[in-house]
VOGU-3710 file (C-alpha; in Angstrom, 3 decimals, decimal comma):
1> ggapvsrrgg> -0,040/0,069/0,000  2,930/2,413/-0,094  6,234/2,984/-2,000  8,307/-0,220/-2,756  11,033/-0,918/-0,235  14,594/-2,364/-1,307  16,294/-5,178/0,510  18,833/-2,609/2,151  15,916/-0,783/3,698  15,907/2,036/1,086
11> vfpttttttt> 12,947/3,317/-0,835  12,728/3,086/-4,596  12,176/6,330/-6,156  8,953/6,653/-7,958  8,286/8,502/-11,172  5,042/9,992/-12,062  4,209/10,393/-15,601  1,398/12,972/-16,548  0,016/12,869/-20,185  -1,159/16,305/-21,257
21> tpttptppma> -3,502/16,321/-24,341  -2,978/19,573/-26,189  -6,106/21,517/-26,753  -6,830/23,736/-29,595  -8,322/27,018/-28,729  -11,873/27,610/-29,977  -12,098/30,709/-32,248  -14,615/33,265/-31,021  -16,797/32,840/-34,195  -17,244/29,172/-33,293
31> vvldaqpmrq> -19,163/30,192/-30,079  -21,415/32,440/-32,128  -21,948/29,693/-34,740  -22,589/26,965/-32,170  -24,908/29,097/-30,014  -28,537/28,324/-30,032  -30,714/30,779/-31,838  -32,764/33,079/-29,670  -36,280/31,927/-29,217  -38,774/34,366/-30,744
41> eppspkkrts> -41,960/34,925/-28,972  -45,058/34,580/-31,226  -46,533/38,105/-32,075  -49,382/38,906/-29,874  -52,650/39,317/-31,370  -53,654/42,853/-32,281  -56,286/44,314/-29,869  -59,354/45,633/-31,407  -60,237/49,243/-30,569  -63,436/49,383/-28,682
51> arevyrycfg> -66,065/51,905/-29,380  -65,589/53,335/-26,007  -61,882/53,932/-26,785  -62,659/55,694/-29,904  -65,364/57,868/-28,218  -62,681/58,682/-25,504  -59,981/59,681/-27,917  -62,334/61,740/-30,039  -64,515/63,334/-27,307  -62,233/63,138/-24,278
61> pfiafgqkht> -61,338/66,768/-24,231  -64,851/67,792/-24,362  -65,737/65,445/-21,452  -62,747/66,663/-19,452  -63,697/70,319/-19,788  -67,451/69,842/-19,842  -68,036/68,971/-16,294  -69,014/71,062/-13,254  -66,431/71,533/-10,661  -66,767/72,771/-7,089
71> drnrarvdlv> -63,100/73,862/-6,970  -62,866/77,401/-8,361  -59,433/76,832/-9,854  -60,580/73,921/-11,650  -63,663/75,721/-13,014  -61,331/78,585/-14,121  -59,223/76,085/-15,933  -62,185/74,879/-17,820  -63,129/78,554/-18,810  -59,632/79,337/-19,997
81> awsnayvqlv> -59,466/76,019/-22,105  -62,680/76,890/-23,872  -61,547/80,484/-24,352  -58,481/79,246/-25,947  -60,380/76,700/-28,286  -62,750/79,597/-29,275  -59,939/82,009/-30,204  -58,232/79,105/-32,279  -61,506/78,527/-33,951  -62,140/81,980/-34,974
91> twvlvrsalp> -58,526/82,806/-35,946  -57,634/79,772/-37,953  -60,956/78,593/-39,308  -63,575/81,191/-39,636  -61,245/84,097/-40,474  -59,163/82,005/-42,813  -62,217/80,791/-44,589  -63,919/84,210/-44,793  -60,990/86,421/-45,874  -60,727/85,394/-49,561
101> yafkaarpks> -64,503/86,020/-50,132  -64,342/89,285/-48,124  -61,496/90,668/-50,056  -63,030/89,660/-53,262  -66,358/91,388/-52,223  -64,703/94,569/-50,895  -62,094/94,899/-53,650  -61,738/98,447/-55,268  -62,019/98,990/-58,852  -58,306/99,099/-59,146
111> agkdggayla> -57,714/95,693/-57,475  -58,614/93,416/-60,370  -61,159/90,693/-60,475  -60,542/88,909/-57,053  -58,510/91,586/-54,926  -55,660/89,106/-54,648  -53,017/91,822/-53,928  -55,022/93,153/-50,983  -55,698/89,544/-49,762  -51,915/88,865/-49,705
121> vgingsyvac> -51,370/91,956/-47,860  -53,946/91,054/-45,244  -52,817/87,442/-44,759  -49,099/88,235/-44,426  -49,754/91,232/-42,298  -51,810/89,125/-39,900  -48,880/86,557/-39,620  -46,601/89,434/-38,595  -49,080/90,688/-36,098  -49,375/87,107/-34,604
131> flgsmlanlk> -45,547/87,156/-34,357  -45,581/90,412/-32,406  -48,472/89,297/-30,234  -46,476/86,264/-29,190  -43,357/88,381/-28,532  -45,382/90,649/-26,208  -46,637/87,635/-24,275  -43,163/86,830/-23,336  -42,706/89,917/-21,473  -42,478/89,567/-17,781
141> gstvnllfan> -45,856/90,292/-16,156  -48,089/89,715/-19,266  -51,486/88,590/-18,360  -54,609/87,802/-20,429  -58,285/89,056/-19,846  -60,564/86,251/-20,971  -63,606/88,454/-21,551  -61,587/91,039/-23,563  -59,896/88,482/-25,765  -63,071/86,579/-26,542
151> lsvtvafvgi> -65,071/89,755/-27,066  -62,587/91,603/-29,157  -62,014/88,762/-31,464  -65,814/88,235/-31,831  -66,296/91,907/-32,742  -63,317/91,863/-35,246  -64,760/88,800/-37,051  -68,195/90,338/-37,075  -66,647/93,341/-38,789  -65,098/90,968/-41,519
161> tltlalsdpp> -68,522/89,282/-41,969  -70,425/92,724/-42,324  -67,862/93,922/-44,894  -68,381/90,660/-46,776  -72,145/90,928/-46,627  -72,462/94,615/-47,357  -69,801/95,216/-50,025  -70,995/95,363/-53,748  -67,777/94,872/-55,890  -66,056/96,722/-57,245
171> vdsaapvvll> -66,134/99,278/-54,646  -65,048/102,950/-55,374  -63,006/103,350/-52,201  -60,153/101,191/-50,781  -61,599/101,801/-47,292  -63,347/98,346/-46,890  -60,144/96,350/-47,790  -58,045/98,435/-45,382  -60,531/97,627/-42,731  -60,369/93,923/-43,572
181> vifaayirfv> -56,461/94,222/-43,232  -56,942/95,786/-39,773  -59,465/93,270/-38,674  -57,292/90,379/-39,687  -54,199/91,591/-38,131  -55,883/92,436/-34,861  -57,462/88,938/-34,605  -54,058/87,281/-35,211  -52,346/89,517/-32,910  -54,741/88,613/-30,086
191> dgyasplfyr> -54,160/84,886/-30,916  -50,406/85,354/-30,830  -50,635/87,203/-27,462  -53,292/85,258/-25,769  -52,662/81,644/-26,701  -49,294/81,322/-24,780  -50,895/82,953/-21,876  -54,013/80,731/-21,915  -51,674/77,587/-21,555  -49,570/79,346/-18,841
201> tvhdlsgdpd> -52,692/80,214/-16,828  -53,930/76,634/-17,016  -50,586/75,425/-15,656  -50,562/78,152/-12,851  -54,034/77,290/-11,780  -53,803/73,590/-11,801  -50,102/72,715/-11,675  -51,048/69,663/-13,783  -49,127/69,147/-17,118  -51,831/66,662/-18,215
211> lvketgslai> -54,503/69,501/-18,106  -52,076/71,643/-20,118  -52,081/68,834/-22,869  -55,813/68,341/-22,528  -56,180/72,175/-23,279  -54,316/71,809/-26,473  -56,265/68,666/-27,436  -59,470/70,483/-26,888  -58,459/73,436/-29,155  -57,390/70,833/-31,860
221> cvvmfgvwat> -60,812/68,989/-31,676  -62,787/72,237/-31,897  -60,754/73,469/-34,878  -61,314/70,076/-36,632  -64,964/70,094/-36,267  -65,021/73,780/-37,211  -63,078/72,919/-40,492  -65,473/70,373/-41,623  -68,485/72,534/-40,633  -67,015/75,475/-42,603
231> lilvmfldg> -66,147/73,204/-45,526  -69,732/71,908/-45,788  -71,127/75,478/-45,514  -68,764/76,707/-48,268  -69,867/73,944/-50,571  -73,457/74,739/-49,846  -73,129/78,304/-50,532  -71,026/77,695/-53,722  -73,659/75,299/-54,922
//
């Protein structure tokens, strides 16, 4: 059970032989090639959009801002949101749709058949006014009066409508088209000034970013419905 012993009492030396099998290093690509492919999960079936979800997406902003609230700040937020939607509707739907017809009806004799030159001045001038209004809104301490913003925009649009209804082209004077330019510029100025302040007021009153987004969604929905209603009205009048 131990090392072999010689007759003289010595110990025979033992020799241990170790056999080493050379190994070939595996190239890195072999690991990738031999790896098992990743198991792909089967695609999940598409969920059908329910009628309730479509209703919530389309009319959610109307529902969010169409309820009565006991909190005064929350009620004020609703009023600001609807004011913003109204200003957007008048500025970018009603005025935009009425201006070509108004300038055509109020064109002076020297303006050609459709008053296109005056229309270009009115539209471009209104864009400049919108820009100036937005710059003024960035000044420190700027505030917006909801009643004044809504009432002044309404009065200016009524002026455009009356000019359209009462003018008999071609007009002897250029005063009607000058009034149209002033009305359009004023409405766009109010929009440029009031719109940023509407959103800031909603945030200051609620502190909720979601309500700020809902305010924008409400304005988009109102403008969308206004576009389609105006399109149907124009097609009816042209017909």
